[in-house]
N, C-alpha and C positions, 0 to 999 in steps of 0.2 A: 506580487501581492503578498502582504504580510500575513494574511489569514492562511495562505498556503504554507508558510513557514511554521505557523502555530500548529497546524494539523500534522505537518511533517514531524515536529518534535514530539507531539502526543502519540504518534504511531510508532515512534522509535522506542527503544528499550528505556524504561524509566530510570532516571538517575537523580542524585541529590541536587544537581544543578537545575534540573527540570522543576523540581519542587520549589527551589528558591526563586525561580522565575515566575511564580504563580501570578503575582500582581501585574507583571508586564504582559503575560498571556491574556489575562482577563481584560486589560486595557485595549489590546489589539482587537479582541473579539467584540468588545463594546463599540469600537469605532468602525467595524467592518460593515459591508453592505448586505450581509446575509439577513434573512428574515428574523423578526423578533423572536419567533418560536425557536429557531435554530440557535440564536444567540443565547437564549435562556438555557437550552439543553447543553450547549457546548460549555457555557460558564459553569453549569452544574457539574458536568463531567470533570472539569479542571478542579473545582473546589473539592468535590468528593474524593477524587483520586489523590490530590495533594494532601488532603487531611488524613488519608489512610496511612497505615504503616508501609514504608517503602518496600520492605522485603515481601510483604503480602502482595503489593502491587506488582512487583517483579515476578513473583511466583504465578500470579494470575496471568500476566503477560506471556510467560513461558508456556503455560498450559493452553492458551488460546492460539498463539502464533508459531510456536516452535515444536508442536506435536501434531503430526498429521499434515496434510496438504490442503485441506478444505479452506482454511483461513490463512494460507500462505500469503505473505506480503511481497512475494516475488511475482511480478506480472506474468512472465512467461511460464511460470509453473502451471498457470491456469490455461495457457494456450497450447503449450507443447508437452507438458509433463516431463517425462524422462527421454523423449525422443531426441535424436541428434539435431533436429531442426532448432532446438532451443539454443544450442551453442552458437549457431550462425546468427540467430536473432539477437543474442547478447552482443556479438561482435558488431552487428549493424547498429544497435542502439548506442554502443560505446563510441562508434565512429560519428554518430549524430551529435553526441555530447561534445566530442572534440571539435567538430565543425562549428559548434556554437561557442567554442573557447573554454570548455570545461575539461580539465584533466583530472581523472580519478586516481586514487590510490589503487595499486594493482590488486588489492584484496577487496575492493569495493565492487559489489554486484550491481551493475547498471540498472537492472529492472526492479530493484528494491523500492517500493512505493515511497517511503519517506525521502529517499534520494531524488526520485523522479519529481516529487513535489518541490524540493529545494530548487531543482532545475527550472521548473515551471514558474516559480516565484520570481525569477529574474527576467522572464520573457514578456512581461507586459500583460495587462488584463485580458485582452482578446486572445493572445496566444496561449495564456494560461487556461482559459476556458476551452479552447480547441484541444489542448493537450489532455485535459480531463475528459472531454467528450469522447476521445478515442479509446479510453479505457473504461468508459462508463459501464459497459456490460459486466466487466470484472468487479467494479465497485458495487454494482447492484447485487451481484451474487454474494459478495462479502457482507454487504449490509443485511441481507436476508439471513445468511448463516449466523451472523452475529446476533440477530434477533432471536433465532432459534436457540442459541446458547444463553440467552437472557443476560447478555453483557452490554454495558453502556458504551462499549466501543462501537456499537452500531451507529451511535450519534455521529461519529467521525466520518463514517462512510456515507451516511445520509447527507451530511454537510457537503462533502465532495461531490456527490451526485447533484445537489442543488447548484453548486458552482459550475458544474459541467453544462447545465441547461439541457441535458439530454432527455429525450422522451423514452422512458423505460417502464415497462409494465411489471411492477414489482409483484403484483398478484400472480401473474403467470410464473414468475421465477419461484415464488414461495410454493406454488403448486408442484413445480418440477422437483424441488429439493425436499418436499415434505416427507418422502420415504427414504431419504439418504441414510446409509449406514455410517455411523460415526467412524472416523478414521484416526481418532486420537486415543482409542482404547489400547491397553497392553497387547491384546491379541492382534489388533490391526497394525500396531507399530512393529511388532515382531515380524509380521508378514512383509512390511516395507523393507526392513533391514535384510531380510532374506532375498528380496528381489532387486536390491540396489546393485547395478552393474556398471553404469556409465558415468564418467566424470567429464564434464564438458569444458570447463575453463582452466583445468590444471589444478593440482592440489593446493598451490599457493593462492588460488583465487576462490576456493570454495570453503575456506575455514572461517568465514565471517558471516555469521547468521544475521546480524543486525546492522552491518555496515560500520564504518569507522568514524562516522560523523563528519565526513568531508562535506564542505559547502562550496557552492560556486564562488569563484573569486570575483573581486570587484571589477576586473577587466573583462569578465565574460560579456560577450556581445548580446545585447538585448534585442537586436533587430534581426537575428538570424535563427529564429525558432524553426527547427526542422521537425515536422510531425513524426510521431511514432508510427511509421508506415510499415505495416505488415499485412500481407494478403489475408492472414487469418483473422484480423480484427474486423469482423463483419457478422454475417448471420450465423456462421459456424461457431462463433465465440460463445454464444449462450449455451449451445449444446455441449461444448467442451467444458466450460466453467461450471455448469450445473451438474456435472457428473465427476465427483472427486475420485481420484485413484487411490485404492487402499493398498 
């Protein structure tokens, strides 16, 4: 689905090429099957961000997604944190991509949400919906936290939630995160640096914060969607995702 690709690009690091593609992005949004309200909000996001100074946009992106973990775009960050289970989950997801015919650059983190969306965009409408439904609890928490930060990036997560067709109680999540301590303050970031001890994928695979822009090839098989199957994606996910690690 092309709308998956649009949101993948918008959730990735802003570049001049993204700004130049504004008209194409708006056209895809207009032709998509999402609700009129979401179309309006998504179009507004694209127009507002593309009209802004690119360096300001990039700075805002860094502040939201590259500082602290509460808005991390890495799926397993919200499930496993820094536990050793995260490394195995990465390997499992990487193998699922390979089974579907997608080979990643060795520096590409497989649980990076924009990359996951690129993968789902090649898997057909039903499989794309199923893939989003599996990470819906994470998307819901990200949407609520983005709203807390009063950023229009919340629109992207709400759109993904709508496409997932998952039933998620956003009011309950908002209540759970209402008293969260910010993890992007200088004090909180200093604490994180002090506590960092474990590297899971090797140094050559952890130096890419935003991915390399790899996209699924034309030969990737669309009939072999393999669900993001982890035992942790269930009732425990809300508890884990709603409690960021400082």
